[in-house]
C-alpha positions, -999 to +999 in steps of 0.1 A: +732+157-641+754+153-610+724+137-591+718+112-620+755+102-619+756+099-581+725+076-581+738+053-608+749+019-597+778+020-621+795+051-607+824+050-582+811+072-554+844+079-536+854+104-563+838+137-572+817+139-603+827+170-622+800+186-644+811+209-672+789+235-688+797+254-720+777+276-742+778+267-779+762+280-811+741+254-828+723+263-860+723+300-850+708+291-816+728+294-783+727+260-766+742+247-734+765+217-737+765+197-704+791+170-698+797+149-667+828+129-660+820+102-634+844+074-627+831+040-634+829+014-606+846-011-628+862-009-663+835-032-677+809-004-669+828+025-685+805+024-716+773+016-695+763+052-694+728+046-706+711+047-672+726+082-666+716+094-700+680+082-695+677+098-661+690+131-674+667+131-704+638+123-681+646+151-658+648+176-687+615+163-701+599+169-667+611+205-666+609+212-703+583+240-698+610+260-680+631+262-712+603+272-736+605+305-753+574+327-750 
C-alpha cells in the first residue's frame, strides 16, 4: 500500500506515508484492516484517491492465491 501511495502523482512525497494495520472481526472471520494516510499534493486532490485504491486492489488480485485457505 505504501508503494501505491508513493507512486501516485497526487501524493506529496516530502512527507512519510504512514500505513496502519489492524485486525478486525468481520462476520466471524478475522480480517486485516489496512489504512494509509498520505498527504495530498494539493487540497483539490485530497479526494482523488482512486488511483491508489485501484493499484492496491490490483496488487491484492495478483497475489490473491497467497491468501486462500486450503
